[in-house]
DOROTOR-615973 format. One record per residue: residue in one letter; x, y, z of N, C-alpha, C in turn. Coordinates in nm, 3 decimals. Example, Ala and Ser with C-alpha at 12.3 -4.5 7.8 and 13.67 -1.06 7.14 Angstrom:
BEGIN
<rec residuo="A" n_X="1.319" n_Y="-0.569" n_Z="0.780" ca_X="1.230" ca_Y="-0.450" ca_Z="0.780" c_X="1.320" c_Y="-0.330" c_Z="0.780"/>
<rec residuo="S" n_X="1.285" n_Y="-0.225" n_Z="0.708" ca_X="1.367" ca_Y="-0.106" ca_Z="0.714" c_X="1.290" c_Y="0.003" c_Z="0.787"/>
This chain:
BEGIN
<rec residuo="X" n_X="0.085" n_Y="-0.118" n_Z="0.000" ca_X="0.000" ca_Y="0.000" ca_Z="0.000" c_X="0.088" c_Y="0.123" c_Z="0.000"/>
<rec residuo="X" n_X="0.040" n_Y="0.225" n_Z="-0.058" ca_X="0.116" ca_Y="0.350" ca_Z="-0.067" c_X="0.035" c_Y="0.457" c_Z="0.006"/>
<rec residuo="X" n_X="0.088" n_Y="0.503" n_Z="0.116" ca_X="0.023" ca_Y="0.609" ca_Z="0.193" c_X="0.119" c_Y="0.726" c_Z="0.197"/>
<rec residuo="X" n_X="0.078" n_Y="0.836" n_Z="0.136" ca_X="0.161" ca_Y="0.957" ca_Z="0.135" c_X="0.101" c_Y="1.057" c_Z="0.232"/>
<rec residuo="X" n_X="0.183" n_Y="1.106" n_Z="0.323" ca_X="0.139" ca_Y="1.208" ca_Z="0.418" c_X="0.219" c_Y="1.334" c_Z="0.389"/>
<rec residuo="X" n_X="0.146" n_Y="1.440" n_Z="0.356" ca_X="0.209" ca_Y="1.568" ca_Z="0.325" c_X="0.162" c_Y="1.669" c_Z="0.429"/>
<rec residuo="X" n_X="0.256" n_Y="1.724" n_Z="0.504" ca_X="0.223" ca_Y="1.820" ca_Z="0.610" c_X="0.257" c_Y="1.961" c_Z="0.562"/>
<rec residuo="X" n_X="0.156" n_Y="2.038" n_Z="0.528" ca_X="0.176" ca_Y="2.176" ca_Z="0.482" c_X="0.169" c_Y="2.276" c_Z="0.596"/>
<rec residuo="X" n_X="0.165" n_Y="2.228" n_Z="0.719" ca_X="0.147" ca_Y="2.316" ca_Z="0.834" c_X="0.275" c_Y="2.342" c_Z="0.913"/>
<rec residuo="X" n_X="0.385" n_Y="2.281" n_Z="0.875" ca_X="0.510" ca_Y="2.296" ca_Z="0.951" c_X="0.491" c_Y="2.266" c_Z="1.099"/>
<rec residuo="X" n_X="0.417" n_Y="2.160" n_Z="1.124" ca_X="0.388" ca_Y="2.117" ca_Z="1.260" c_X="0.464" c_Y="1.988" c_Z="1.288"/>
<rec residuo="X" n_X="0.438" n_Y="1.931" n_Z="1.401" ca_X="0.491" ca_Y="1.800" ca_Z="1.440" c_X="0.466" c_Y="1.698" c_Z="1.328"/>
<rec residuo="X" n_X="0.555" n_Y="1.600" n_Z="1.316" ca_X="0.541" ca_Y="1.496" ca_Z="1.214" c_X="0.436" c_Y="1.394" c_Z="1.258"/>
<rec residuo="X" n_X="0.321" n_Y="1.397" n_Z="1.193" ca_X="0.213" ca_Y="1.305" ca_Z="1.225" c_X="0.210" c_Y="1.186" c_Z="1.129"/>
<rec residuo="X" n_X="0.307" n_Y="1.181" n_Z="1.037" ca_X="0.310" ca_Y="1.077" ca_Z="0.936" c_X="0.309" c_Y="0.936" c_Z="0.989"/>
<rec residuo="X" n_X="0.397" n_Y="0.900" n_Z="1.084" ca_X="0.397" ca_Y="0.762" ca_Z="1.134" c_X="0.263" c_Y="0.722" c_Z="1.199"/>
<rec residuo="X" n_X="0.201" n_Y="0.813" n_Z="1.271" ca_X="0.072" ca_Y="0.786" ca_Z="1.334" c_X="-0.035" c_Y="0.762" c_Z="1.227"/>
<rec residuo="X" n_X="-0.039" n_Y="0.847" n_Z="1.127" ca_X="-0.138" ca_Y="0.835" ca_Z="1.019" c_X="-0.115" c_Y="0.706" c_Z="0.941"/>
<rec residuo="X" n_X="0.010" n_Y="0.674" n_Z="0.913" ca_X="0.043" ca_Y="0.550" ca_Z="0.842" c_X="-0.008" c_Y="0.428" c_Z="0.920"/>
<rec residuo="X" n_X="0.015" n_Y="0.427" n_Z="1.049" ca_X="-0.026" ca_Y="0.315" ca_Z="1.135" c_X="-0.177" c_Y="0.295" c_Z="1.131"/>
<rec residuo="X" n_X="-0.251" n_Y="0.404" n_Z="1.143" ca_X="-0.397" ca_Y="0.397" ca_Z="1.139" c_X="-0.444" c_Y="0.344" c_Z="1.005"/>
<rec residuo="X" n_X="-0.389" n_Y="0.399" n_Z="0.898" ca_X="-0.435" ca_Y="0.360" ca_Z="0.766" c_X="-0.397" c_Y="0.217" c_Z="0.730"/>
<rec residuo="X" n_X="-0.285" n_Y="0.169" n_Z="0.776" ca_X="-0.249" ca_Y="0.029" ca_Z="0.752" c_X="-0.353" c_Y="-0.063" c_Z="0.816"/>
<rec residuo="X" n_X="-0.393" n_Y="-0.031" n_Z="0.937" ca_X="-0.496" ca_Y="-0.108" ca_Z="1.005" c_X="-0.630" c_Y="-0.096" c_Z="0.931"/>
<rec residuo="X" n_X="-0.664" n_Y="0.025" n_Z="0.889" ca_X="-0.791" ca_Y="0.047" ca_Z="0.818" c_X="-0.792" c_Y="-0.027" c_Z="0.684"/>
<rec residuo="X" n_X="-0.682" n_Y="-0.021" n_Z="0.609" ca_X="-0.672" ca_Y="-0.094" ca_Z="0.482" c_X="-0.701" c_Y="-0.242" c_Z="0.507"/>
<rec residuo="X" n_X="-0.636" n_Y="-0.298" n_Z="0.609" ca_X="-0.649" ca_Y="-0.440" ca_Z="0.639" c_X="-0.792" c_Y="-0.474" c_Z="0.679"/>
<rec residuo="X" n_X="-0.848" n_Y="-0.396" n_Z="0.770" ca_X="-0.984" ca_Y="-0.424" ca_Z="0.818" c_X="-1.088" c_Y="-0.413" c_Z="0.708"/>
<rec residuo="X" n_X="-1.066" n_Y="-0.323" n_Z="0.613" ca_X="-1.161" ca_Y="-0.301" ca_Z="0.504" c_X="-1.132" c_Y="-0.388" c_Z="0.382"/>
<rec residuo="X" n_X="-1.023" n_Y="-0.465" n_Z="0.387" ca_X="-0.990" ca_Y="-0.554" ca_Z="0.275" c_X="-0.950" c_Y="-0.481" c_Z="0.148"/>
<rec residuo="X" n_X="-0.888" n_Y="-0.366" n_Z="0.165" ca_X="-0.846" ca_Y="-0.286" ca_Z="0.049" c_X="-0.719" c_Y="-0.345" c_Z="-0.010"/>
<rec residuo="X" n_X="-0.714" n_Y="-0.349" n_Z="-0.143" ca_X="-0.595" ca_Y="-0.396" ca_Z="-0.212" c_X="-0.476" c_Y="-0.311" c_Z="-0.173"/>
<rec residuo="X" n_X="-0.366" n_Y="-0.376" n_Z="-0.144" ca_X="-0.248" ca_Y="-0.305" ca_Z="-0.096" c_X="-0.189" c_Y="-0.209" c_Z="-0.197"/>
<rec residuo="X" n_X="-0.219" n_Y="-0.226" n_Z="-0.324" ca_X="-0.157" ca_Y="-0.139" ca_Z="-0.425" c_X="-0.227" c_Y="-0.004" c_Z="-0.440"/>
<rec residuo="X" n_X="-0.337" n_Y="0.017" n_Z="-0.373" ca_X="-0.410" ca_Y="0.142" ca_Z="-0.386" c_X="-0.350" c_Y="0.251" c_Z="-0.297"/>
<rec residuo="X" n_X="-0.313" n_Y="0.362" n_Z="-0.358" ca_X="-0.249" ca_Y="0.473" ca_Z="-0.287" c_X="-0.353" c_Y="0.570" c_Z="-0.231"/>
<rec residuo="X" n_X="-0.317" n_Y="0.628" n_Z="-0.118" ca_X="-0.399" ca_Y="0.733" ca_Z="-0.057" c_X="-0.305" c_Y="0.844" c_Z="-0.014"/>
<rec residuo="X" n_X="-0.345" n_Y="0.967" n_Z="-0.044" ca_X="-0.269" ca_Y="1.084" ca_Z="-0.003" c_X="-0.343" c_Y="1.154" c_Z="0.109"/>
<rec residuo="X" n_X="-0.274" n_Y="1.181" n_Z="0.219" ca_X="-0.331" ca_Y="1.258" ca_Z="0.330" c_X="-0.252" c_Y="1.387" c_Z="0.338"/>
<rec residuo="X" n_X="-0.322" n_Y="1.498" n_Z="0.322" ca_X="-0.257" ca_Y="1.628" ca_Z="0.320" c_X="-0.307" c_Y="1.709" c_Z="0.439"/>
<rec residuo="X" n_X="-0.216" n_Y="1.746" n_Z="0.528" ca_X="-0.249" ca_Y="1.827" ca_Z="0.646" c_X="-0.233" c_Y="1.973" c_Z="0.606"/>
<rec residuo="X" n_X="-0.341" n_Y="2.049" n_Z="0.618" ca_X="-0.341" ca_Y="2.186" ca_Z="0.566" c_X="-0.381" c_Y="2.288" c_Z="0.672"/>
<rec residuo="X" n_X="-0.356" n_Y="2.413" n_Z="0.639" ca_X="-0.395" ca_Y="2.525" ca_Z="0.725" c_X="-0.546" c_Y="2.551" c_Z="0.711"/>
<rec residuo="X" n_X="-0.598" n_Y="2.625" n_Z="0.805" ca_X="-0.739" ca_Y="2.663" ca_Z="0.798" c_X="-0.769" c_Y="2.745" c_Z="0.673"/>
<rec residuo="X" n_X="-0.680" n_Y="2.837" n_Z="0.638" ca_X="-0.702" ca_Y="2.919" ca_Z="0.518" c_X="-0.708" c_Y="2.835" c_Z="0.392"/>
<rec residuo="X" n_X="-0.618" n_Y="2.738" n_Z="0.381" ca_X="-0.618" ca_Y="2.652" ca_Z="0.263" c_X="-0.745" c_Y="2.568" c_Z="0.258"/>
<rec residuo="X" n_X="-0.787" n_Y="2.516" n_Z="0.373" ca_X="-0.909" ca_Y="2.435" ca_Z="0.378" c_X="-1.031" c_Y="2.517" c_Z="0.341"/>
<rec residuo="X" n_X="-1.034" n_Y="2.641" n_Z="0.386" ca_X="-1.144" ca_Y="2.729" ca_Z="0.352" c_X="-1.153" c_Y="2.747" c_Z="0.201"/>
<rec residuo="X" n_X="-1.038" n_Y="2.767" n_Z="0.136" ca_X="-1.035" ca_Y="2.783" ca_Z="-0.010" c_X="-1.083" c_Y="2.656" c_Z="-0.081"/>
<rec residuo="X" n_X="-1.038" n_Y="2.540" n_Z="-0.034" ca_X="-1.083" ca_Y="2.414" ca_Z="-0.093" c_X="-1.235" c_Y="2.399" c_Z="-0.079"/>
<rec residuo="X" n_X="-1.285" n_Y="2.425" n_Z="0.041" ca_X="-1.427" ca_Y="2.412" ca_Z="0.068" c_X="-1.508" c_Y="2.509" c_Z="-0.019"/>
<rec residuo="X" n_X="-1.458" n_Y="2.629" n_Z="-0.035" ca_X="-1.526" ca_Y="2.730" ca_Z="-0.116" c_X="-1.524" c_Y="2.691" c_Z="-0.264"/>
<rec residuo="X" n_X="-1.410" n_Y="2.646" n_Z="-0.311" ca_X="-1.395" ca_Y="2.611" ca_Z="-0.452" c_X="-1.474" c_Y="2.487" c_Z="-0.491"/>
<rec residuo="X" n_X="-1.468" n_Y="2.383" n_Z="-0.409" ca_X="-1.526" ca_Y="2.255" ca_Z="-0.448" c_X="-1.663" c_Y="2.224" c_Z="-0.390"/>
<rec residuo="X" n_X="-1.700" n_Y="2.295" n_Z="-0.282" ca_X="-1.831" ca_Y="2.268" ca_Z="-0.222" c_X="-1.918" c_Y="2.393" c_Z="-0.215"/>
<rec residuo="X" n_X="-1.863" n_Y="2.508" n_Z="-0.257" ca_X="-1.940" ca_Y="2.631" ca_Z="-0.255" c_X="-1.968" c_Y="2.684" c_Z="-0.116"/>
<rec residuo="X" n_X="-1.888" n_Y="2.642" n_Z="-0.018" ca_X="-1.908" ca_Y="2.684" ca_Z="0.120" c_X="-1.787" c_Y="2.765" c_Z="0.166"/>
<rec residuo="X" n_X="-1.809" n_Y="2.891" n_Z="0.197" ca_X="-1.700" ca_Y="2.980" ca_Z="0.239" c_X="-1.679" c_Y="2.967" c_Z="0.390"/>
<rec residuo="X" n_X="-1.629" n_Y="2.849" n_Z="0.429" ca_X="-1.606" ca_Y="2.820" ca_Z="0.571" c_X="-1.499" c_Y="2.711" c_Z="0.581"/>
<rec residuo="X" n_X="-1.433" n_Y="2.711" n_Z="0.695" ca_X="-1.335" ca_Y="2.605" ca_Z="0.721" c_X="-1.411" c_Y="2.479" c_Z="0.761"/>
<rec residuo="X" n_X="-1.365" n_Y="2.367" n_Z="0.714" ca_X="-1.420" ca_Y="2.239" ca_Z="0.757" c_X="-1.304" c_Y="2.152" c_Z="0.805"/>
<rec residuo="X" n_X="-1.333" n_Y="2.042" n_Z="0.870" ca_X="-1.225" ca_Y="1.960" ca_Z="0.927" c_X="-1.159" c_Y="1.867" c_Z="0.827"/>
<rec residuo="X" n_X="-1.238" n_Y="1.804" n_Z="0.739" ca_X="-1.182" ca_Y="1.707" ca_Z="0.645" c_X="-1.259" c_Y="1.712" c_Z="0.513"/>
<rec residuo="X" n_X="-1.186" n_Y="1.702" n_Z="0.404" ca_X="-1.244" ca_Y="1.691" ca_Z="0.271" c_X="-1.174" c_Y="1.576" c_Z="0.200"/>
<rec residuo="X" n_X="-1.253" n_Y="1.497" n_Z="0.131" ca_X="-1.199" ca_Y="1.383" ca_Z="0.056" c_X="-1.234" c_Y="1.398" c_Z="-0.090"/>
<rec residuo="X" n_X="-1.134" n_Y="1.372" n_Z="-0.172" ca_X="-1.153" ca_Y="1.372" ca_Z="-0.317" c_X="-1.114" c_Y="1.234" c_Z="-0.368"/>
<rec residuo="X" n_X="-1.214" n_Y="1.145" n_Z="-0.388" ca_X="-1.183" ca_Y="1.012" ca_Z="-0.439" c_X="-1.119" c_Y="1.022" c_Z="-0.577"/>
<rec residuo="X" n_X="-1.032" n_Y="0.927" n_Z="-0.608" ca_X="-0.962" ca_Y="0.927" ca_Z="-0.735" c_X="-1.035" c_Y="0.838" c_Z="-0.835"/>
<rec residuo="X" n_X="-1.022" n_Y="0.872" n_Z="-0.960" ca_X="-1.076" ca_Y="0.789" ca_Z="-1.068" c_X="-0.968" c_Y="0.700" c_Z="-1.127"/>
<rec residuo="X" n_X="-0.845" n_Y="0.712" n_Z="-1.077" ca_X="-0.735" ca_Y="0.629" ca_Z="-1.125" c_X="-0.743" c_Y="0.492" c_Z="-1.060"/>
<rec residuo="X" n_X="-0.708" n_Y="0.388" n_Z="-1.134" ca_X="-0.724" ca_Y="0.251" ca_Z="-1.084" c_X="-0.629" c_Y="0.215" c_Z="-0.971"/>
<rec residuo="X" n_X="-0.519" n_Y="0.288" n_Z="-0.956" ca_X="-0.422" ca_Y="0.255" ca_Z="-0.851" c_X="-0.422" c_Y="0.354" c_Z="-0.735"/>
<rec residuo="X" n_X="-0.524" n_Y="0.439" n_Z="-0.728" ca_X="-0.534" ca_Y="0.538" ca_Z="-0.620" c_X="-0.673" c_Y="0.539" c_Z="-0.559"/>
<rec residuo="X" n_X="-0.677" n_Y="0.561" n_Z="-0.427" ca_X="-0.805" ca_Y="0.583" ca_Z="-0.360" c_X="-0.844" c_Y="0.729" c_Z="-0.366"/>
<rec residuo="X" n_X="-0.746" n_Y="0.819" n_Z="-0.351" ca_X="-0.777" ca_Y="0.961" ca_Z="-0.358" c_X="-0.693" c_Y="1.044" c_Z="-0.263"/>
<rec residuo="X" n_X="-0.744" n_Y="1.165" n_Z="-0.236" ca_X="-0.677" ca_Y="1.262" ca_Z="-0.150" c_X="-0.768" c_Y="1.298" c_Z="-0.033"/>
<rec residuo="X" n_X="-0.710" n_Y="1.298" n_Z="0.086" ca_X="-0.782" ca_Y="1.338" ca_Z="0.207" c_X="-0.711" c_Y="1.461" c_Z="0.262"/>
<rec residuo="X" n_X="-0.782" n_Y="1.572" n_Z="0.269" ca_X="-0.729" ca_Y="1.697" ca_Z="0.325" c_X="-0.784" c_Y="1.713" c_Z="0.465"/>
<rec residuo="X" n_X="-0.694" n_Y="1.740" n_Z="0.560" ca_X="-0.734" ca_Y="1.759" ca_Z="0.699" c_X="-0.681" c_Y="1.893" c_Z="0.747"/>
<rec residuo="X" n_X="-0.771" n_Y="1.976" n_Z="0.803" ca_X="-0.732" ca_Y="2.104" ca_Z="0.862" c_X="-0.678" c_Y="2.074" c_Z="1.002"/>
<rec residuo="X" n_X="-0.547" n_Y="2.077" n_Z="1.014" ca_X="-0.481" ca_Y="2.033" ca_Z="1.137" c_X="-0.524" c_Y="2.114" c_Z="1.259"/>
<rec residuo="X" n_X="-0.535" n_Y="2.245" n_Z="1.245" ca_X="-0.572" ca_Y="2.327" ca_Z="1.361" c_X="-0.718" c_Y="2.308" c_Z="1.400"/>
<rec residuo="X" n_X="-0.803" n_Y="2.274" n_Z="1.304" ca_X="-0.942" ca_Y="2.241" ca_Z="1.337" c_X="-0.943" c_Y="2.113" c_Z="1.420"/>
<rec residuo="X" n_X="-0.858" n_Y="2.017" n_Z="1.384" ca_X="-0.849" ca_Y="1.892" ca_Z="1.461" c_X="-0.808" c_Y="1.920" c_Z="1.605"/>
<rec residuo="X" n_X="-0.711" n_Y="2.011" n_Z="1.624" ca_X="-0.670" ca_Y="2.049" ca_Z="1.760" c_X="-0.788" c_Y="2.108" c_Z="1.837"/>
<rec residuo="X" n_X="-0.859" n_Y="2.202" n_Z="1.773" ca_X="-0.972" ca_Y="2.268" ca_Z="1.838" c_X="-1.084" c_Y="2.169" c_Z="1.871"/>
<rec residuo="X" n_X="-1.115" n_Y="2.082" n_Z="1.777" ca_X="-1.223" ca_Y="1.986" ca_Z="1.798" c_X="-1.189" c_Y="1.886" c_Z="1.909"/>
<rec residuo="X" n_X="-1.063" n_Y="1.847" n_Z="1.918" ca_X="-1.026" ca_Y="1.753" ca_Z="2.024" c_X="-1.052" c_Y="1.814" c_Z="2.161"/>
<rec residuo="X" n_X="-1.020" n_Y="1.942" n_Z="2.175" ca_X="-1.047" ca_Y="2.010" ca_Z="2.303" c_X="-1.197" c_Y="2.022" c_Z="2.326"/>
<rec residuo="X" n_X="-1.270" n_Y="2.058" n_Z="2.222" ca_X="-1.415" ca_Y="2.075" ca_Z="2.233" c_X="-1.487" c_Y="1.946" c_Z="2.267"/>
<rec residuo="X" n_X="-1.440" n_Y="1.835" n_Z="2.211" ca_X="-1.503" ca_Y="1.705" ca_Z="2.237" c_X="-1.450" c_Y="1.639" c_Z="2.363"/>
<rec residuo="X" n_X="-1.341" n_Y="1.692" n_Z="2.418" ca_X="-1.285" ca_Y="1.639" ca_Z="2.541" c_X="-1.210" c_Y="1.507" c_Z="2.525"/>
<rec residuo="X" n_X="-1.154" n_Y="1.487" n_Z="2.406" ca_X="-1.069" ca_Y="1.369" ca_Z="2.389" c_X="-0.934" c_Y="1.413" c_Z="2.333"/>
<rec residuo="X" n_X="-0.845" n_Y="1.318" n_Z="2.317" ca_X="-0.709" ca_Y="1.351" ca_Z="2.276" c_X="-0.703" c_Y="1.397" c_Z="2.131"/>
<rec residuo="X" n_X="-0.598" n_Y="1.472" n_Z="2.102" ca_X="-0.574" ca_Y="1.513" ca_Z="1.963" c_X="-0.555" c_Y="1.391" c_Z="1.874"/>
<rec residuo="X" n_X="-0.483" n_Y="1.291" n_Z="1.924" ca_X="-0.461" ca_Y="1.169" ca_Z="1.843" c_X="-0.593" c_Y="1.102" c_Z="1.807"/>
<rec residuo="X" n_X="-0.687" n_Y="1.101" n_Z="1.899" ca_X="-0.817" ca_Y="1.041" ca_Z="1.871" c_X="-0.888" c_Y="1.121" c_Z="1.762"/>
<rec residuo="X" n_X="-0.882" n_Y="1.252" n_Z="1.771" ca_X="-0.949" ca_Y="1.337" ca_Z="1.671" c_X="-0.882" c_Y="1.323" c_Z="1.534"/>
<rec residuo="X" n_X="-0.750" n_Y="1.327" n_Z="1.531" ca_X="-0.680" ca_Y="1.312" ca_Z="1.404" c_X="-0.709" c_Y="1.173" c_Z="1.345"/>
<rec residuo="X" n_X="-0.707" n_Y="1.071" n_Z="1.429" ca_X="-0.740" ca_Y="0.937" ca_Z="1.383" c_X="-0.880" c_Y="0.929" c_Z="1.326"/>
<rec residuo="X" n_X="-0.975" n_Y="0.992" n_Z="1.392" ca_X="-1.113" ca_Y="0.995" ca_Z="1.343" c_X="-1.119" c_Y="1.059" c_Z="1.205"/>
<rec residuo="X" n_X="-1.054" n_Y="1.173" n_Z="1.189" ca_X="-1.059" ca_Y="1.244" ca_Z="1.061" c_X="-0.991" c_Y="1.165" c_Z="0.949"/>
<rec residuo="X" n_X="-0.881" n_Y="1.099" n_Z="0.982" ca_X="-0.811" ca_Y="1.016" ca_Z="0.883" c_X="-0.901" c_Y="0.901" c_Z="0.839"/>
<rec residuo="X" n_X="-0.961" n_Y="0.831" n_Z="0.933" ca_X="-1.048" ca_Y="0.718" ca_Z="0.901" c_X="-1.173" c_Y="0.766" c_Z="0.827"/>
<rec residuo="X" n_X="-1.229" n_Y="0.876" n_Z="0.870" ca_X="-1.347" ca_Y="0.933" ca_Z="0.805" c_X="-1.316" c_Y="0.962" c_Z="0.658"/>
<rec residuo="X" n_X="-1.204" n_Y="1.029" n_Z="0.633" ca_X="-1.165" ca_Y="1.060" ca_Z="0.496" c_X="-1.138" c_Y="0.935" c_Z="0.414"/>
<rec residuo="X" n_X="-1.072" n_Y="0.838" n_Z="0.475" ca_X="-1.042" ca_Y="0.710" ca_Z="0.410" c_X="-1.171" c_Y="0.641" c_Z="0.366"/>
<rec residuo="X" n_X="-1.270" n_Y="0.636" n_Z="0.455" ca_X="-1.396" ca_Y="0.571" ca_Z="0.421" c_X="-1.469" c_Y="0.646" c_Z="0.309"/>
<rec residuo="X" n_X="-1.462" n_Y="0.778" n_Z="0.308" ca_X="-1.519" ca_Y="0.854" ca_Z="0.196" c_X="-1.449" c_Y="0.817" c_Z="0.066"/>
<rec residuo="X" n_X="-1.317" n_Y="0.801" n_Z="0.070" ca_X="-1.241" ca_Y="0.764" ca_Z="-0.050" c_X="-1.285" c_Y="0.627" c_Z="-0.102"/>
<rec residuo="X" n_X="-1.328" n_Y="0.540" n_Z="-0.009" ca_X="-1.378" ca_Y="0.408" ca_Z="-0.049" c_X="-1.521" c_Y="0.413" c_Z="-0.101"/>
<rec residuo="X" n_X="-1.587" n_Y="0.529" n_Z="-0.087" ca_X="-1.723" ca_Y="0.544" ca_Z="-0.138" c_X="-1.831" c_Y="0.548" c_Z="-0.033"/>
<rec residuo="X" n_X="-1.793" n_Y="0.540" n_Z="0.094" ca_X="-1.891" ca_Y="0.551" ca_Z="0.201" c_X="-1.934" c_Y="0.695" c_Z="0.217"/>
<rec residuo="X" n_X="-2.058" n_Y="0.714" n_Z="0.264" ca_X="-2.109" ca_Y="0.849" ca_Z="0.286" c_X="-2.203" c_Y="0.847" c_Z="0.405"/>
<rec residuo="X" n_X="-2.244" n_Y="0.966" n_Z="0.446" ca_X="-2.336" ca_Y="0.978" ca_Z="0.560" c_X="-2.447" c_Y="1.076" c_Z="0.526"/>
<rec residuo="X" n_X="-2.496" n_Y="1.066" n_Z="0.402" ca_X="-2.600" ca_Y="1.156" ca_Z="0.357" c_X="-2.741" c_Y="1.103" c_Z="0.381"/>
<rec residuo="X" n_X="-2.752" n_Y="0.992" n_Z="0.453" ca_X="-2.881" ca_Y="0.942" ca_Z="0.500" c_X="-2.856" c_Y="0.874" c_Z="0.633"/>
<rec residuo="X" n_X="-2.961" n_Y="0.853" n_Z="0.710" ca_X="-2.945" ca_Y="0.790" ca_Z="0.842" c_X="-2.884" c_Y="0.651" c_Z="0.829"/>
<rec residuo="X" n_X="-2.931" n_Y="0.576" n_Z="0.731" ca_X="-2.883" ca_Y="0.439" ca_Z="0.712" c_X="-2.734" c_Y="0.438" c_Z="0.675"/>
<rec residuo="X" n_X="-2.695" n_Y="0.522" n_Z="0.581" ca_X="-2.555" ca_Y="0.529" ca_Z="0.539" c_X="-2.467" c_Y="0.580" c_Z="0.653"/>
<rec residuo="X" n_X="-2.518" n_Y="0.678" n_Z="0.727" ca_X="-2.442" ca_Y="0.731" ca_Z="0.841" c_X="-2.417" c_Y="0.622" c_Z="0.945"/>
<rec residuo="X" n_X="-2.518" n_Y="0.543" n_Z="0.972" ca_X="-2.504" ca_Y="0.434" ca_Z="1.069" c_X="-2.394" c_Y="0.337" c_Z="1.026"/>
<rec residuo="X" n_X="-2.395" n_Y="0.298" n_Z="0.901" ca_X="-2.295" ca_Y="0.205" ca_Z="0.849" c_X="-2.155" c_Y="0.266" c_Z="0.858"/>
<rec residuo="X" n_X="-2.141" n_Y="0.389" n_Z="0.807" ca_X="-2.009" ca_Y="0.453" ca_Z="0.803" c_X="-1.955" c_Y="0.477" c_Z="0.944"/>
<rec residuo="X" n_X="-2.037" n_Y="0.530" n_Z="1.032" ca_X="-1.990" ca_Y="0.562" ca_Z="1.166" c_X="-1.957" c_Y="0.436" c_Z="1.247"/>
<rec residuo="X" n_X="-2.031" n_Y="0.327" n_Z="1.224" ca_X="-1.997" ca_Y="0.201" ca_Z="1.291" c_X="-1.861" c_Y="0.150" c_Z="1.245"/>
<rec residuo="X" n_X="-1.834" n_Y="0.160" n_Z="1.116" ca_X="-1.702" ca_Y="0.120" ca_Z="1.064" c_X="-1.592" c_Y="0.206" c_Z="1.125"/>
<rec residuo="X" n_X="-1.615" n_Y="0.337" n_Z="1.131" ca_X="-1.517" ca_Y="0.428" ca_Z="1.192" c_X="-1.484" c_Y="0.385" c_Z="1.334"/>
<rec residuo="X" n_X="-1.587" n_Y="0.360" n_Z="1.412" ca_X="-1.566" ca_Y="0.324" ca_Z="1.552" c_X="-1.492" c_Y="0.191" c_Z="1.566"/>
<rec residuo="X" n_X="-1.524" n_Y="0.094" n_Z="1.480" ca_X="-1.454" ca_Y="-0.035" ca_Z="1.484" c_X="-1.305" c_Y="-0.016" c_Z="1.459"/>
<rec residuo="X" n_X="-1.273" n_Y="0.062" n_Z="1.358" ca_X="-1.132" ca_Y="0.086" ca_Z="1.324" c_X="-1.062" c_Y="0.161" c_Z="1.437"/>
<rec residuo="X" n_X="-1.124" n_Y="0.267" n_Z="1.487" ca_X="-1.065" ca_Y="0.347" ca_Z="1.594" c_X="-1.050" c_Y="0.266" c_Z="1.722"/>
<rec residuo="X" n_X="-1.148" n_Y="0.184" n_Z="1.754" ca_X="-1.139" ca_Y="0.099" ca_Z="1.873" c_X="-1.026" c_Y="-0.003" c_Z="1.860"/>
<rec residuo="X" n_X="-1.007" n_Y="-0.057" n_Z="1.740" ca_X="-0.896" ca_Y="-0.150" ca_Z="1.717" c_X="-0.762" c_Y="-0.083" c_Z="1.743"/>
<rec residuo="X" n_X="-0.756" n_Y="0.049" n_Z="1.717" ca_X="-0.635" ca_Y="0.127" ca_Z="1.739" c_X="-0.628" c_Y="0.183" c_Z="1.881"/>
<rec residuo="X" n_X="-0.728" n_Y="0.149" n_Z="1.962" ca_X="-0.738" ca_Y="0.198" ca_Z="2.101" c_X="-0.747" c_Y="0.351" c_Z="2.108"/>
<rec residuo="X" n_X="-0.822" n_Y="0.407" n_Z="2.012" ca_X="-0.846" ca_Y="0.551" ca_Z="2.008" c_X="-0.991" c_Y="0.575" c_Z="2.048"/>
<rec residuo="X" n_X="-1.014" n_Y="0.572" n_Z="2.179" ca_X="-1.149" ca_Y="0.582" ca_Z="2.231" c_X="-1.189" c_Y="0.727" c_Z="2.256"/>
<rec residuo="X" n_X="-1.319" n_Y="0.747" n_Z="2.261" ca_X="-1.373" ca_Y="0.879" ca_Z="2.295" c_X="-1.355" c_Y="0.905" c_Z="2.441"/>
């Protein structure tokens, strides 16, 4: 499997942590090892621009996923690193738990999962929790 982590925030190196989570998620979801995923850690300003350009929303969001149409790639997952820090404090859990949640959430979107209905949300969120619990990233 090819997992690329690009940190555009000049922050701590979160690459090994993200790689570990995604290796477990790939295995649990039965994803072919040759499929690449890019995780890009971005600033709030950059995320706002992405959200505005691709979703028509002039606001910062925590994670955006762009699935790939290439046969050897899953896609790109953009995570607003400072939003993850803020949300971890707001939710009262660790930053690692929040970052792990966002990584898994984006990964599942790249696989085609969504939460645009109650039924789909139930399926996707249950998968997220199973993966996060396997990594001992509890709420």
